[in-house]
C-alpha positions in Angstrom: 0.0 0.0 0.0 2.9 2.4 0.7 4.1 1.9 -2.9 0.7 3.0 -4.2 0.8 6.2 -2.1 4.4 7.0 -3.3 3.5 6.4 -6.9 0.3 8.5 -6.5 2.3 11.4 -5.0 4.9 11.2 -7.9 2.1 11.3 -10.4 0.5 14.4 -8.8 3.9 16.1 -8.8 4.6 15.4 -12.4 1.1 16.5 -13.4 1.4 19.7 -11.4 4.7 20.5 -13.1 3.3 19.8 -16.6 0.5 22.3 -15.8 2.8 25.0 -14.4 5.5 24.8 -17.1 3.4 26.2 -20.0 2.2 29.2 -17.9 5.8 30.1 -17.1 7.0 29.8 -20.6 4.1 31.9 -21.9 4.7 34.6 -19.4 8.4 34.6 -20.1 8.0 34.9 -23.9 5.7 37.9 -23.6 8.5 39.8 -21.8 11.1 38.7 -24.3 12.2 40.5 -27.5 11.5 38.1 -30.4 14.7 38.9 -32.3 17.2 37.5 -29.7 18.0 34.1 -28.3 18.4 33.7 -25.4 15.6 36.0 -24.2 16.4 39.6 -23.9 14.0 41.9 -22.1 11.9 44.5 -23.9 13.5 47.7 -22.7 14.7 51.0 -24.1 18.2 49.7 -24.9 20.4 46.6 -24.4 24.2 46.8 -24.7 27.0 44.3 -24.8 28.7 43.6 -21.5 32.1 45.2 -21.3 31.4 47.6 -24.2 31.0 51.3 -24.2 27.1 51.3 -24.1 25.2 52.9 -21.3 22.5 50.2 -20.8 20.2 50.1 -18.9 20.5 46.3 -19.6 23.7 44.5 -20.6 24.1 41.0 -22.2 26.7 38.6 -23.3 26.7 36.7 -26.6 23.3 36.3 -28.2 21.9 34.9 -31.5 20.1 37.5 -33.5 17.1 35.9 -35.3 15.2 39.0 -36.4 15.6 42.7 -36.7 18.5 43.8 -34.6 16.7 46.6 -32.7 19.4 46.9 -30.0 22.3 47.0 -32.5 24.2 44.1 -31.0 25.3 42.4 -34.3 27.6 44.9 -35.8 29.0 42.7 -38.5 25.6 41.2 -39.5 26.6 37.5 -39.0 23.7 36.6 -36.7 25.7 36.7 -33.5 25.6 39.7 -31.2 28.1 40.7 -28.6 30.9 38.5 -30.0 
């Protein structure tokens, strides 16, 4: 009987995680700029870490998969902040 309770608890935990995961992903994508991977926030400006930009947000290397609104991919090769 103890095995059944443990299995039942595990099933509930997996089911709860499956329900929660899409909600988190959906909320995260609405706050992300569609042109960058990994996610960059939608703000007035994003600059490369260690560069001469004034932020307010800084990032490391990113893939540019759409219009480069933040100007992170200077050479146009699809990789920003390289």
